[in-house]
N, C-alpha and C positions, 0 to 999 in steps of 0.2 A: 505418570505422564503417558498420554495416549500415543505411543510410537509403536509401529508394527513393522518388523523387518521380515522380509520374505526371502526364501532361498532361491526361488525361481525368478530371475530378473524380468522375464517376459510377463509372468503373472503379476509381478510387482508393478511394472509399467502399465499394464492394462487396468489394474485396480485404480491407479492414479488417474488415468484417462477417463475411467468410468465416473469418478467423482467430478472431474472437470465437466463432463457432459451433463451430469445431473444438475450442477450449479448453473451452467449456462442455460439449461432448459428452464430452471426455476426463475432465473432473471428475465427470460423472455416472457414467461407467463405472468409476471408481476404487473398488475394493473398500473397504468401511468400515474393515477392519482395517489395510489398507495405508495408507489415508489417515491413520488415527490414528498409525501408526508414523512416517510422514513428518512429520506435524505436530509430534510430539515431538522428532524430530531437528532440525527447523527451529528450534524453540524453544531447543534446546541451542546451536545455532550462533549464534543471536541473543544469547544470554547470554555469548558470548565476544567480542562487539563492544564495545570500550571506550566508544565514543560513545553506546552504549545504556545500559550498566550504570552509567556515571558521570554521566549526564545529570541536570540539576536537575528536569526534567519530561519526559514523553514524550507526543507526540501519536500516538494510536492510532486504530483504527477497530473497530467491533463487527462481527465476521465473521458471515456467513450460513452455512447448512449446508454448502454446497459449497466455500466458501472455506477457506483455511488457518485453523485455529482460533486466534483471537486472545484468546479468553476466558481461557485458561490463562495467557497472557502478562499480561493485565490483573490476574488474581489475584496473580501473582508481584509485579507492581509495587505493588499495594495492600499486600501483606504486608511488602514492603521499604520502605514509606513513600515511594515515589516518586510524585509527583503525575501523574495520568493525565488527559489532555484528549481528548475525543471530538468528532467533527464533527457539526454540524447544518447542513442546507441551508436557506439563507435567500434566497429568490429565485434569483438566478444565483450567489450567493456561498456559500462554505464558511466557517463560523466554528467555532472549537474552544472547548469549555467544559469546565471541570474536573468530573470525576465521581469520587466516592470509594466508591460502591457501586452495585449493579445496580438498586436501588430508585429511583435518580435517572435512569433511562432509560425511554423509551417508544417505540413504533413511530413512525417518521417517514416521510420520503420513501422510496419504493420498499421500504417495510416494514423498513427498516434501523433498528436501535435507535439513538436519538438522545438527547442530554441534555435534561432538563426545562428549562423557561424559568427556573426558579429557580437553575440552576447558574451559577457565576461564569465570566465570559469569560476565556479563557487569553490571555496577552500575552507569552509567552516566544518571541521570534522566533528563538532559537537552539536550540530544542528539536528533537531528532530526530523525524522524521515517518515512522511506519510507514505505507507507502502501498499501497493496493490496486491491482490491475491484472489484466488477463487474459493479456497476453503482454509479453515483454521481450527486448531484445537484450543481448548481453554488454557492449555499449558504453553501456548504460543507457537506451536508448530504451524508452518504455512505451506500451502500448496499453491504455487504460482502458475504461470501460463506455460511453463516448460522450457523457457530459454535460459534460466539460471543467472540472469543478469544481476538481480538484487542479491542473490546468495554470494556471488563473487564480489559485489560491491561491499557488502557488510564484512566479508572476510578480510578485505583490504582496509576498510575503515570501521573498526569495531566500536568506536566511541559514540556513535549515533544512538539516540533513543528511537526505537522502532515502533511506530504506531500504525496499526491496521484499522481500516474502516470496513464494517461488515453488516450485512443483513442477518437476521437470526438464523435463516436456513443455511448460512455459510459456516456455521459452527458445527463441527463434526467431532465424533469421538475419536476418529482415526483418519489421518491423511496420508498414511503409508510413506512416512518420511525417510529420507536417506541421511547418511552421516554428515554430508556437506550442507544440508539445509539449515538456514539460519532462522533462529526463533524471534518472534515478536516480543516486545516488552508490554504492550497494551493493545487490546482490541476494543474499538469503540462501536457500540451497537446503538440502536435507536433509543433504548430505555435504560441502558447501563453501560458501564465500562468494566472490562475484565483486565485486572492487573495480573499479567502473566508471570511477573517477577516481583514477589512481595518485597524483596530487598531494595527495589528501585524506588526510593522514597521521593525522588523528584517528580514522579507521576502523580 
């Protein structure tokens, strides 16, 4: 497993930030047509994951411009009458709320679209969670944006199947993980899916 623990916390933090900057730059440099093509391929791969297509509900996130497009995934779920829950940041906590159309979203923390206060709280602790991130290892270690929201969420609700979407350049040998970082079960790439936990037969 590609996990690297460093004795110097400052060096450790700077290494993580260096990876974040590299990935952000690679996403900015990605041509729009190539991005669109890979986004569509990732969506097709995701639709071949039984844990996703047979779920009673899906916990998703509203992507920003440089992230893999989740809006098309959201539309597919709505069309197929699969309940969709999106996250809202509440203090240090991440809470998911059901959303059935875009009019029930508004800009929230970090300008990410979040559910309105009128949306119903999601309580499906077995729902697959499509999880954002900047870098991942094949063993499922994840480097997020630095807030720790998803790590705390998964620590509180460990029953979710955790699925990450990624471009090939987001797969790294090492993401300088900490002991509290939560692992992914699967990483969906444009041309394949990485099963990070062979024992998770539901994937």
